[in-house]
C-alpha positions in Angstrom: 1.6 -27.0 -5.6 -0.5 -24.3 -4.1 -3.1 -22.9 -6.5 -4.0 -19.2 -6.3 -7.7 -18.4 -6.6 -9.4 -15.0 -6.9 -12.2 -14.4 -4.5 -15.3 -14.4 -6.8 -16.9 -11.6 -4.7 -14.1 -9.1 -5.6 -15.3 -6.7 -8.3 -12.6 -5.6 -10.7 -12.1 -3.8 -13.9 -9.2 -3.1 -16.1 -8.7 0.5 -17.3 -7.9 0.6 -21.1 -6.3 4.0 -21.4 -3.9 3.6 -18.4 -3.1 0.1 -19.6 -2.1 1.3 -23.0 -0.1 4.1 -21.4 1.7 1.6 -19.1 2.6 -0.7 -21.9 3.8 2.2 -24.1 6.0 3.3 -21.2 7.4 -0.2 -20.7 8.3 -0.4 -24.3 10.2 2.9 -23.9 12.0 1.7 -20.8 10.1 4.0 -18.4 9.2 3.2 -14.8 5.4 2.7 -14.9 5.0 1.3 -11.4 2.7 4.2 -10.4 0.3 3.9 -13.3 -2.9 2.3 -12.1 -4.2 -0.1 -14.8 -7.0 -1.8 -12.8 -9.1 -1.5 -9.7 -10.2 -4.2 -7.2 -13.1 -3.6 -4.8 -14.5 -5.8 -2.0 -15.9 -5.3 1.5 -15.3 -1.5 1.3 -11.7 -1.9 0.3 -10.6 -0.4 -3.1 -7.2 -1.3 -4.4 -5.5 0.2 -7.5 -3.1 -2.1 -9.3 -0.2 -1.2 -11.5 0.5 -3.2 -14.7 2.4 -6.0 -13.0 -0.2 -6.3 -10.3 -2.9 -6.5 -12.9 -1.2 -9.2 -14.9 -0.6 -11.2 -11.7 -4.2 -10.7 -10.6 -5.5 -12.0 -14.0 -3.6 -15.2 -13.6 -5.0 -16.0 -10.1 -7.2 -18.5 -11.7 -5.9 -21.7 -10.2 -2.3 -21.4 -11.4 0.6 -21.8 -9.1 3.2 -19.2 -8.4 5.9 -20.8 -10.6 3.4 -20.9 -13.5 2.6 -17.2 -13.1 6.3 -16.2 -12.8 7.2 -18.3 -15.8 4.5 -16.6 -17.9 5.2 -13.1 -16.7 9.0 -13.4 -17.1 8.3 -13.4 -20.9 6.3 -10.2 -20.6 8.4 -8.1 -18.2 12.1 -7.4 -18.3 13.0 -8.5 -14.8 15.0 -11.3 -13.2 12.9 -14.3 -12.2 13.9 -14.1 -8.5 12.9 -10.4 -8.3 9.6 -11.1 -10.0 8.9 -14.1 -7.7 9.7 -11.9 -4.6 7.5 -9.0 -5.9 4.7 -11.4 -6.8 4.9 -13.2 -3.4 4.7 -9.8 -1.5 1.8 -8.7 -3.7 -0.2 -11.9 -3.3 0.4 -11.9 0.5 -1.2 -8.5 0.6 -4.1 -9.7 -1.5 -4.6 -12.7 0.7 -4.6 -10.6 3.9 -7.3 -8.4 2.3 -9.3 -11.5 1.4 -9.0 -10.9 -2.3 -7.4 -14.3 -3.0 -6.9 -17.7 -1.3 -4.5 -20.6 -1.7 -5.7 -24.1 -2.4 -3.8 -27.4 -2.6 
């Protein structure tokens, strides 16, 4: 299993008000994909994450993809295959930017 590890040099913070807004919107069935709930910053690159991206990021602590998907499928109303595909694309982007790495 490949473990996903955050780069410890990435600065990040979660934004409380947008996070609350996003979860309220989710509860009402709204599309909240454009609501930024956290910010990552490293090497002059700043990245705003939506609620799903934030929750994936917080779980990049040595867990594998299947563990992350299994946990998030209980939080978000989405098919496992769709979540896995979205998470894979997102993590590929983070890896390219040097924000995460994979370890065996």
